N, CA, C and O atoms as a GROMACS GRO file, in nm:
protein
  468
    1UNK      N    1   0.103  -0.126  -0.003
    1UNK     CA    2  -0.003  -0.001  -0.002
    1UNK      C    3   0.085   0.143  -0.008
    1UNK      O    4   0.058   0.236  -0.083
    2UNK      N    5   0.194   0.139   0.087
    2UNK     CA    6   0.300   0.235   0.080
    2UNK      C    7   0.355   0.255  -0.057
    2UNK      O    8   0.387   0.363  -0.107
    3UNK      N    9   0.358   0.173  -0.095
    3UNK     CA   10   0.454   0.188  -0.254
    3UNK      C   11   0.368   0.219  -0.343
    3UNK      O   12   0.399   0.294  -0.435
    4UNK      N   13   0.255   0.172  -0.332
    4UNK     CA   14   0.152   0.231  -0.457
    4UNK      C   15   0.101   0.346  -0.427
    4UNK      O   16   0.050   0.401  -0.524
    5UNK      N   17   0.094   0.417  -0.307
    5UNK     CA   18   0.096   0.532  -0.292
    5UNK      C   19   0.213   0.648  -0.335
    5UNK      O   20   0.204   0.757  -0.391
    6UNK      N   21   0.314   0.582  -0.287
    6UNK     CA   22   0.431   0.646  -0.345
    6UNK      C   23   0.467   0.654  -0.464
    6UNK      O   24   0.553   0.735  -0.500
    7UNK      N   25   0.410   0.575  -0.543
    7UNK     CA   26   0.426   0.571  -0.688
    7UNK      C   27   0.295   0.654  -0.757
    7UNK      O   28   0.293   0.686  -0.876
    8UNK      N   29   0.197   0.681  -0.671
    8UNK     CA   30   0.098   0.754  -0.709
    8UNK      C   31   0.128   0.900  -0.692
    8UNK      O   32   0.073   0.982  -0.766
    9UNK      N   33   0.208   0.935  -0.602
    9UNK     CA   34   0.247   1.069  -0.553
    9UNK      C   35   0.351   1.092  -0.671
    9UNK      O   36   0.339   1.183  -0.753
   10UNK      N   37   0.445   1.007  -0.670
   10UNK     CA   38   0.551   1.019  -0.792
   10UNK      C   39   0.514   1.066  -0.923
   10UNK      O   40   0.562   1.163  -0.981
   11UNK      N   41   0.408   0.975  -0.972
   11UNK     CA   42   0.328   1.010  -1.095
   11UNK      C   43   0.284   1.145  -1.108
   11UNK      O   44   0.315   1.224  -1.197
   12UNK      N   45   0.208   1.164  -1.007
   12UNK     CA   46   0.111   1.297  -0.977
   12UNK      C   47   0.218   1.410  -1.004
   12UNK      O   48   0.208   1.485  -1.101
   13UNK      N   49   0.328   1.416  -0.906
   13UNK     CA   50   0.379   1.516  -0.896
   13UNK      C   51   0.485   1.558  -1.045
   13UNK      O   52   0.509   1.673  -1.081
   14UNK      N   53   0.528   1.447  -1.104
   14UNK     CA   54   0.596   1.463  -1.260
   14UNK      C   55   0.504   1.480  -1.355
   14UNK      O   56   0.537   1.516  -1.468
   15UNK      N   57   0.369   1.454  -1.320
   15UNK     CA   58   0.256   1.508  -1.431
   15UNK      C   59   0.206   1.646  -1.410
   15UNK      O   60   0.169   1.718  -1.503
   16UNK      N   61   0.204   1.685  -1.279
   16UNK     CA   62   0.190   1.843  -1.270
   16UNK      C   63   0.296   1.926  -1.303
   16UNK      O   64   0.283   2.037  -1.355
   17UNK      N   65   0.418   1.868  -1.269
   17UNK     CA   66   0.538   1.953  -1.338
   17UNK      C   67   0.562   1.974  -1.486
   17UNK      O   68   0.636   2.062  -1.531
   18UNK      N   69   0.497   1.889  -1.556
   18UNK     CA   70   0.468   1.916  -1.718
   18UNK      C   71   0.410   2.043  -1.738
   18UNK      O   72   0.448   2.126  -1.820
   19UNK      N   73   0.296   2.055  -1.642
   19UNK     CA   74   0.199   2.187  -1.665
   19UNK      C   75   0.247   2.306  -1.579
   19UNK      O   76   0.214   2.419  -1.615
   20UNK      N   77   0.308   2.292  -1.488
   20UNK     CA   78   0.351   2.418  -1.391
   20UNK      C   79   0.483   2.439  -1.375
   20UNK      O   80   0.512   2.541  -1.314
   21UNK      N   81   0.596   2.353  -1.424
   21UNK     CA   82   0.724   2.379  -1.428
   21UNK      C   83   0.782   2.400  -1.283
   21UNK      O   84   0.886   2.465  -1.272
   22UNK      N   85   0.733   2.359  -1.195
   22UNK     CA   86   0.768   2.407  -1.048
   22UNK      C   87   0.902   2.319  -1.012
   22UNK      O   88   0.965   2.340  -0.908
   23UNK      N   89   0.935   2.233  -1.094
   23UNK     CA   90   1.094   2.152  -1.083
   23UNK      C   91   1.179   2.218  -1.194
   23UNK      O   92   1.132   2.217  -1.307
   24UNK      N   93   1.298   2.273  -1.174
   24UNK     CA   94   1.377   2.306  -1.288
   24UNK      C   95   1.411   2.182  -1.371
   24UNK      O   96   1.433   2.069  -1.327
   25UNK      N   97   1.411   2.224  -1.502
   25UNK     CA   98   1.470   2.105  -1.597
   25UNK      C   99   1.626   2.117  -1.588
   25UNK      O  100   1.682   2.226  -1.594
   26UNK      N  101   1.689   2.007  -1.576
   26UNK     CA  102   1.838   1.972  -1.575
   26UNK      C  103   1.870   2.009  -1.707
   26UNK      O  104   1.782   2.017  -1.792
   27UNK      N  105   2.009   2.037  -1.736
   27UNK     CA  106   2.070   2.040  -1.880
   27UNK      C  107   2.065   1.894  -1.923
   27UNK      O  108   2.078   1.796  -1.851
   28UNK      N  109   2.038   1.900  -2.087
   28UNK     CA  110   2.026   1.810  -2.151
   28UNK      C  111   2.128   1.832  -2.269
   28UNK      O  112   2.176   1.940  -2.303
   29UNK      N  113   2.156   1.684  -2.336
   29UNK     CA  114   2.224   1.690  -2.449
   29UNK      C  115   2.171   1.746  -2.600
   29UNK      O  116   2.052   1.724  -2.622
   30UNK      N  117   2.228   1.800  -2.679
   30UNK     CA  118   2.159   1.849  -2.792
   30UNK      C  119   2.045   1.745  -2.869
   30UNK      O  120   1.935   1.788  -2.903
   31UNK      N  121   2.080   1.627  -2.887
   31UNK     CA  122   1.989   1.527  -2.899
   31UNK      C  123   1.873   1.518  -2.824
   31UNK      O  124   1.759   1.514  -2.870
   32UNK      N  125   1.905   1.516  -2.703
   32UNK     CA  126   1.786   1.494  -2.605
   32UNK      C  127   1.690   1.610  -2.591
   32UNK      O  128   1.572   1.586  -2.568
   33UNK      N  129   1.739   1.747  -2.604
   33UNK     CA  130   1.672   1.857  -2.636
   33UNK      C  131   1.582   1.875  -2.740
   33UNK      O  132   1.475   1.935  -2.730
   34UNK      N  133   1.638   1.808  -2.865
   34UNK     CA  134   1.567   1.817  -2.987
   34UNK      C  135   1.445   1.723  -2.969
   34UNK      O  136   1.328   1.755  -2.990
   35UNK      N  137   1.490   1.604  -2.928
   35UNK     CA  138   1.364   1.476  -2.908
   35UNK      C  139   1.253   1.543  -2.800
   35UNK      O  140   1.133   1.547  -2.827
   36UNK      N  141   1.295   1.582  -2.703
   36UNK     CA  142   1.212   1.641  -2.600
   36UNK      C  143   1.140   1.771  -2.653
   36UNK      O  144   1.026   1.787  -2.609
   37UNK      N  145   1.188   1.869  -2.743
   37UNK     CA  146   1.134   1.960  -2.828
   37UNK      C  147   1.027   1.900  -2.907
   37UNK      O  148   0.914   1.949  -2.898
   38UNK      N  149   1.050   1.795  -2.988
   38UNK     CA  150   0.935   1.730  -3.079
   38UNK      C  151   0.828   1.682  -2.999
   38UNK      O  152   0.713   1.698  -3.042
   39UNK      N  153   0.848   1.621  -2.879
   39UNK     CA  154   0.747   1.573  -2.800
   39UNK      C  155   0.666   1.690  -2.758
   39UNK      O  156   0.547   1.674  -2.786
   40UNK      N  157   0.691   1.795  -2.703
   40UNK     CA  158   0.636   1.899  -2.638
   40UNK      C  159   0.556   1.978  -2.775
   40UNK      O  160   0.452   2.042  -2.754
   41UNK      N  161   0.599   1.970  -2.876
   41UNK     CA  162   0.541   2.052  -2.993
   41UNK      C  163   0.428   1.961  -3.047
   41UNK      O  164   0.322   2.011  -3.082
   42UNK      N  165   0.452   1.818  -3.055
   42UNK     CA  166   0.354   1.733  -3.090
   42UNK      C  167   0.234   1.714  -2.980
   42UNK      O  168   0.131   1.655  -3.012
   43UNK      N  169   0.251   1.761  -2.866
   43UNK     CA  170   0.161   1.772  -2.768
   43UNK      C  171   0.170   1.628  -2.716
   43UNK      O  172   0.070   1.592  -2.654
   44UNK      N  173   0.250   1.555  -2.726
   44UNK     CA  174   0.293   1.415  -2.674
   44UNK      C  175   0.311   1.440  -2.511
   44UNK      O  176   0.256   1.364  -2.431
   45UNK      N  177   0.378   1.530  -2.476
   45UNK     CA  178   0.407   1.523  -2.332
   45UNK      C  179   0.285   1.586  -2.268
   45UNK      O  180   0.298   1.581  -2.145
   46UNK      N  181   0.183   1.638  -2.301
   46UNK     CA  182   0.063   1.697  -2.246
   46UNK      C  183  -0.032   1.542  -2.246
   46UNK      O  184  -0.112   1.521  -2.154
   47UNK      N  185  -0.020   1.481  -2.314
   47UNK     CA  186  -0.091   1.346  -2.309
   47UNK      C  187  -0.039   1.264  -2.216
   47UNK      O  188  -0.112   1.185  -2.155
   48UNK      N  189   0.072   1.269  -2.197
   48UNK     CA  190   0.169   1.194  -2.099
   48UNK      C  191   0.145   1.230  -1.944
   48UNK      O  192   0.127   1.154  -1.848
   49UNK      N  193   0.149   1.379  -1.950
   49UNK     CA  194   0.111   1.446  -1.821
   49UNK      C  195  -0.020   1.428  -1.782
   49UNK      O  196  -0.047   1.416  -1.663
   50UNK      N  197  -0.105   1.426  -1.866
   50UNK     CA  198  -0.255   1.404  -1.811
   50UNK      C  199  -0.258   1.232  -1.770
   50UNK      O  200  -0.328   1.207  -1.672
   51UNK      N  201  -0.198   1.131  -1.828
   51UNK     CA  202  -0.198   0.997  -1.795
   51UNK      C  203  -0.142   0.989  -1.658
   51UNK      O  204  -0.198   0.923  -1.570
   52UNK      N  205  -0.022   1.060  -1.638
   52UNK     CA  206   0.044   1.051  -1.512
   52UNK      C  207  -0.057   1.113  -1.389
   52UNK      O  208  -0.088   1.043  -1.292
   53UNK      N  209  -0.094   1.222  -1.402
   53UNK     CA  210  -0.201   1.279  -1.310
   53UNK      C  211  -0.316   1.190  -1.282
   53UNK      O  212  -0.342   1.156  -1.167
   54UNK      N  213  -0.388   1.149  -1.388
   54UNK     CA  214  -0.497   1.028  -1.358
   54UNK      C  215  -0.454   0.918  -1.288
   54UNK      O  216  -0.518   0.874  -1.193
   55UNK      N  217  -0.339   0.864  -1.332
   55UNK     CA  218  -0.288   0.730  -1.281
   55UNK      C  219  -0.248   0.770  -1.117
   55UNK      O  220  -0.274   0.702  -1.018
   56UNK      N  221  -0.185   0.887  -1.124
   56UNK     CA  222  -0.124   0.926  -0.986
   56UNK      C  223  -0.241   0.912  -0.878
   56UNK      O  224  -0.233   0.844  -0.776
   57UNK      N  225  -0.359   0.992  -0.920
   57UNK     CA  226  -0.467   0.987  -0.828
   57UNK      C  227  -0.538   0.871  -0.821
   57UNK      O  228  -0.601   0.854  -0.717
   58UNK      N  229  -0.546   0.775  -0.918
   58UNK     CA  230  -0.612   0.657  -0.908
   58UNK      C  231  -0.532   0.578  -0.814
   58UNK      O  232  -0.593   0.525  -0.720
   59UNK      N  233  -0.401   0.560  -0.824
   59UNK     CA  234  -0.316   0.469  -0.745
   59UNK      C  235  -0.322   0.542  -0.596
   59UNK      O  236  -0.320   0.454  -0.510
   60UNK      N  237  -0.327   0.654  -0.548
   60UNK     CA  238  -0.321   0.745  -0.419
   60UNK      C  239  -0.479   0.694  -0.364
   60UNK      O  240  -0.495   0.658  -0.247
   61UNK      N  241  -0.571   0.695  -0.447
   61UNK     CA  242  -0.712   0.665  -0.361
   61UNK      C  243  -0.754   0.526  -0.402
   61UNK      O  244  -0.868   0.484  -0.380
   62UNK      N  245  -0.654   0.449  -0.466
   62UNK     CA  246  -0.678   0.277  -0.488
   62UNK      C  247  -0.810   0.284  -0.569
   62UNK      O  248  -0.900   0.211  -0.526
   63UNK      N  249  -0.842   0.369  -0.695
   63UNK     CA  250  -0.945   0.331  -0.775
   63UNK      C  251  -0.874   0.304  -0.922
   63UNK      O  252  -0.807   0.386  -0.984
   64UNK      N  253  -0.897   0.208  -0.950
   64UNK     CA  254  -0.864   0.186  -1.108
   64UNK      C  255  -0.704   0.158  -1.099
   64UNK      O  256  -0.639   0.144  -1.203
   65UNK      N  257  -0.649   0.151  -0.982
   65UNK     CA  258  -0.497   0.129  -0.976
   65UNK      C  259  -0.446   0.018  -1.057
   65UNK      O  260  -0.334   0.031  -1.108
   66UNK      N  261  -0.519  -0.100  -1.078
   66UNK     CA  262  -0.481  -0.211  -1.155
   66UNK      C  263  -0.463  -0.175  -1.308
   66UNK      O  264  -0.369  -0.214  -1.378
   67UNK      N  265  -0.549  -0.107  -1.342
   67UNK     CA  266  -0.544  -0.066  -1.467
   67UNK      C  267  -0.448   0.025  -1.508
   67UNK      O  268  -0.380   0.005  -1.608
   68UNK      N  269  -0.435   0.147  -1.422
   68UNK     CA  270  -0.337   0.238  -1.454
   68UNK      C  271  -0.208   0.208  -1.412
   68UNK      O  272  -0.116   0.275  -1.459
   69UNK      N  273  -0.182   0.113  -1.326
   69UNK     CA  274  -0.032   0.061  -1.307
   69UNK      C  275   0.018   0.002  -1.427
   69UNK      O  276   0.137   0.020  -1.452
   70UNK      N  277  -0.070  -0.084  -1.526
   70UNK     CA  278  -0.048  -0.140  -1.639
   70UNK      C  279  -0.015  -0.009  -1.760
   70UNK      O  280   0.087  -0.010  -1.829
   71UNK      N  281  -0.100   0.077  -1.767
   71UNK     CA  282  -0.099   0.203  -1.824
   71UNK      C  283   0.067   0.275  -1.805
   71UNK      O  284   0.140   0.310  -1.898
   72UNK      N  285   0.097   0.284  -1.661
   72UNK     CA  286   0.202   0.358  -1.647
   72UNK      C  287   0.310   0.275  -1.653
   72UNK      O  288   0.399   0.340  -1.598
   73UNK      N  289   0.356   0.167  -1.688
   73UNK     CA  290   0.428   0.084  -1.713
   73UNK      C  291   0.501   0.126  -1.852
   73UNK      O  292   0.623   0.114  -1.862
   74UNK      N  293   0.423   0.174  -1.958
   74UNK     CA  294   0.470   0.222  -2.079
   74UNK      C  295   0.522   0.348  -2.065
   74UNK      O  296   0.588   0.393  -2.157
   75UNK      N  297   0.503   0.413  -1.965
   75UNK     CA  298   0.553   0.553  -1.939
   75UNK      C  299   0.705   0.539  -1.872
   75UNK      O  300   0.800   0.608  -1.910
   76UNK      N  301   0.713   0.434  -1.762
   76UNK     CA  302   0.826   0.404  -1.709
   76UNK      C  303   0.924   0.361  -1.806
   76UNK      O  304   1.033   0.418  -1.807
   77UNK      N  305   0.901   0.271  -1.886
   77UNK     CA  306   0.998   0.192  -1.996
   77UNK      C  307   1.032   0.303  -2.069
   77UNK      O  308   1.153   0.327  -2.058
   78UNK      N  309   0.966   0.392  -2.149
   78UNK     CA  310   0.985   0.488  -2.240
   78UNK      C  311   1.077   0.601  -2.163
   78UNK      O  312   1.166   0.661  -2.223
   79UNK      N  313   1.051   0.620  -2.046
   79UNK     CA  314   1.151   0.714  -1.966
   79UNK      C  315   1.275   0.686  -1.930
   79UNK      O  316   1.366   0.768  -1.916
   80UNK      N  317   1.282   0.544  -1.911
   80UNK     CA  318   1.411   0.483  -1.891
   80UNK      C  319   1.494   0.478  -2.031
   80UNK      O  320   1.610   0.518  -2.043
   81UNK      N  321   1.428   0.431  -2.118
   81UNK     CA  322   1.495   0.422  -2.250
   81UNK      C  323   1.532   0.554  -2.296
   81UNK      O  324   1.646   0.568  -2.340
   82UNK      N  325   1.450   0.661  -2.292
   82UNK     CA  326   1.496   0.812  -2.325
   82UNK      C  327   1.623   0.828  -2.247
   82UNK      O  328   1.726   0.864  -2.304
   83UNK      N  329   1.621   0.800  -2.120
   83UNK     CA  330   1.741   0.852  -2.045
   83UNK      C  331   1.858   0.762  -2.064
   83UNK      O  332   1.970   0.807  -2.038
   84UNK      N  333   1.846   0.651  -2.104
   84UNK     CA  334   1.965   0.552  -2.130
   84UNK      C  335   2.025   0.585  -2.257
   84UNK      O  336   2.143   0.557  -2.279
   85UNK      N  337   1.958   0.638  -2.334
   85UNK     CA  338   2.012   0.650  -2.491
   85UNK      C  339   2.037   0.808  -2.492
   85UNK      O  340   2.145   0.844  -2.539
   86UNK      N  341   1.970   0.883  -2.458
   86UNK     CA  342   1.983   1.028  -2.466
   86UNK      C  343   2.028   1.114  -2.360
   86UNK      O  344   2.088   1.217  -2.391
   87UNK      N  345   2.009   1.086  -2.242
   87UNK     CA  346   2.017   1.171  -2.101
   87UNK      C  347   2.066   1.082  -1.997
   87UNK      O  348   1.996   1.083  -1.896
   88UNK      N  349   2.189   0.991  -1.995
   88UNK     CA  350   2.214   0.903  -1.908
   88UNK      C  351   2.234   0.962  -1.761
   88UNK      O  352   2.227   0.887  -1.664
   89UNK      N  353   2.261   1.097  -1.748
   89UNK     CA  354   2.270   1.171  -1.621
   89UNK      C  355   2.143   1.182  -1.553
   89UNK      O  356   2.143   1.213  -1.434
   90UNK      N  357   2.010   1.154  -1.627
   90UNK     CA  358   1.893   1.183  -1.542
   90UNK      C  359   1.822   1.040  -1.529
   90UNK      O  360   1.701   1.033  -1.506
   91UNK      N  361   1.895   0.939  -1.542
   91UNK     CA  362   1.821   0.813  -1.539
   91UNK      C  363   1.790   0.776  -1.399
   91UNK      O  364   1.705   0.688  -1.387
   92UNK      N  365   1.836   0.821  -1.300
   92UNK     CA  366   1.791   0.766  -1.161
   92UNK      C  367   1.641   0.783  -1.129
   92UNK      O  368   1.579   0.688  -1.080
   93UNK      N  369   1.578   0.907  -1.156
   93UNK     CA  370   1.446   0.919  -1.145
   93UNK      C  371   1.349   0.821  -1.226
   93UNK      O  372   1.248   0.768  -1.182
   94UNK      N  373   1.401   0.810  -1.348
   94UNK     CA  374   1.319   0.720  -1.418
   94UNK      C  375   1.330   0.584  -1.373
   94UNK      O  376   1.227   0.517  -1.371
   95UNK      N  377   1.460   0.525  -1.328
   95UNK     CA  378   1.462   0.394  -1.284
   95UNK      C  379   1.374   0.394  -1.154
   95UNK      O  380   1.278   0.319  -1.136
   96UNK      N  381   1.418   0.486  -1.068
   96UNK     CA  382   1.296   0.463  -0.952
   96UNK      C  383   1.160   0.440  -0.984
   96UNK      O  384   1.088   0.358  -0.926
   97UNK      N  385   1.124   0.517  -1.082
   97UNK     CA  386   0.970   0.529  -1.133
   97UNK      C  387   0.932   0.378  -1.176
   97UNK      O  388   0.834   0.316  -1.136
   98UNK      N  389   1.044   0.328  -1.277
   98UNK     CA  390   0.980   0.201  -1.337
   98UNK      C  391   1.010   0.089  -1.236
   98UNK      O  392   0.956  -0.020  -1.259
   99UNK      N  393   1.086   0.100  -1.133
   99UNK     CA  394   1.109  -0.020  -1.026
   99UNK      C  395   0.981  -0.004  -0.932
   99UNK      O  396   0.920  -0.106  -0.899
  100UNK      N  397   0.939   0.119  -0.890
  100UNK     CA  398   0.814   0.123  -0.812
  100UNK      C  399   0.695   0.077  -0.880
  100UNK      O  400   0.592   0.041  -0.823
  101UNK      N  401   0.710   0.080  -0.988
  101UNK     CA  402   0.580   0.052  -1.097
  101UNK      C  403   0.591  -0.116  -1.115
  101UNK      O  404   0.492  -0.189  -1.113
  102UNK      N  405   0.714  -0.158  -1.132
  102UNK     CA  406   0.699  -0.316  -1.154
  102UNK      C  407   0.647  -0.374  -0.992
  102UNK      O  408   0.561  -0.459  -0.971
  103UNK      N  409   0.716  -0.312  -0.905
  103UNK     CA  410   0.678  -0.364  -0.747
  103UNK      C  411   0.528  -0.356  -0.766
  103UNK      O  412   0.464  -0.461  -0.758
  104UNK      N  413   0.469  -0.246  -0.788
  104UNK     CA  414   0.316  -0.220  -0.772
  104UNK      C  415   0.236  -0.348  -0.851
  104UNK      O  416   0.153  -0.428  -0.807
  105UNK      N  417   0.286  -0.338  -0.964
  105UNK     CA  418   0.234  -0.445  -1.056
  105UNK      C  419   0.248  -0.592  -0.997
  105UNK      O  420   0.152  -0.668  -1.002
  106UNK      N  421   0.360  -0.627  -0.946
  106UNK     CA  422   0.358  -0.746  -0.880
  106UNK      C  423   0.260  -0.750  -0.720
  106UNK      O  424   0.209  -0.849  -0.668
  107UNK      N  425   0.257  -0.653  -0.686
  107UNK     CA  426   0.160  -0.648  -0.578
  107UNK      C  427   0.000  -0.655  -0.621
  107UNK      O  428  -0.086  -0.686  -0.538
  108UNK      N  429  -0.028  -0.627  -0.744
  108UNK     CA  430  -0.145  -0.661  -0.825
  108UNK      C  431  -0.143  -0.782  -0.862
  108UNK      O  432  -0.259  -0.810  -0.891
  109UNK      N  433  -0.057  -0.895  -0.883
  109UNK     CA  434  -0.062  -1.009  -0.961
  109UNK      C  435  -0.199  -1.089  -0.952
  109UNK      O  436  -0.249  -1.126  -1.058
  110UNK      N  437  -0.246  -1.111  -0.862
  110UNK     CA  438  -0.359  -1.188  -0.843
  110UNK      C  439  -0.476  -1.130  -0.916
  110UNK      O  440  -0.559  -1.208  -0.962
  111UNK      N  441  -0.491  -1.005  -0.932
  111UNK     CA  442  -0.585  -0.918  -1.019
  111UNK      C  443  -0.555  -0.936  -1.155
  111UNK      O  444  -0.643  -0.896  -1.231
  112UNK      N  445  -0.429  -0.999  -1.222
  112UNK     CA  446  -0.406  -0.986  -1.339
  112UNK      C  447  -0.417  -1.142  -1.390
  112UNK      O  448  -0.423  -1.168  -1.510
  113UNK      N  449  -0.420  -1.243  -1.285
  113UNK     CA  450  -0.446  -1.376  -1.340
  113UNK      C  451  -0.554  -1.401  -1.425
  113UNK      O  452  -0.533  -1.461  -1.531
  114UNK      N  453  -0.674  -1.361  -1.390
  114UNK     CA  454  -0.784  -1.406  -1.473
  114UNK      C  455  -0.738  -1.342  -1.644
  114UNK      O  456  -0.766  -1.412  -1.741
  115UNK      N  457  -0.676  -1.224  -1.660
  115UNK     CA  458  -0.652  -1.169  -1.784
  115UNK      C  459  -0.523  -1.275  -1.855
  115UNK      O  460  -0.511  -1.280  -1.977
  116UNK      N  461  -0.454  -1.336  -1.782
  116UNK     CA  462  -0.339  -1.419  -1.816
  116UNK      C  463  -0.378  -1.563  -1.860
  116UNK      O  464  -0.298  -1.636  -1.919
  117UNK      N  465  -0.502  -1.599  -1.827
  117UNK     CA  466  -0.545  -1.745  -1.830
  117UNK      C  467  -0.559  -1.797  -1.996
  117UNK      O  468  -0.593  -1.913  -2.022
   0.00000   0.00000   0.00000
C-alpha cells in the first residue's frame, strides 16, 4: 500500500510538473533537447502528463489502480529508454519510477491472473 501511494505521488508530481514547471529542468544533450522539443510540440508530453496525473490520483485513492499501473509501465519504460540513450545523467528518477511501478504490478498480480489465463 505504501509503495502504491508513493508511486501515485511520484506520477502525480511529475505529471503536474509538465504543466506548472515547479521543478527546474536539468541540462540535456542537444539530441535529448531536440527529441524532448519534438515531443512537446506534438503535444505528446501533454498526453503523458494527463495520464500521469490520472494514474497518480487513481493509485493514491486506490481506484482503478490495477489498470493504471499497467498503463504507467509504458511511461516508465519509455522514460528509462530515453534517459539510457539520450540523457544518461537523469536516469535515476526514471529508474526509481520504473522499479516502483514493477513492484506495484507484482502487488496486483492476483488481479491480473484472470487476464493471463
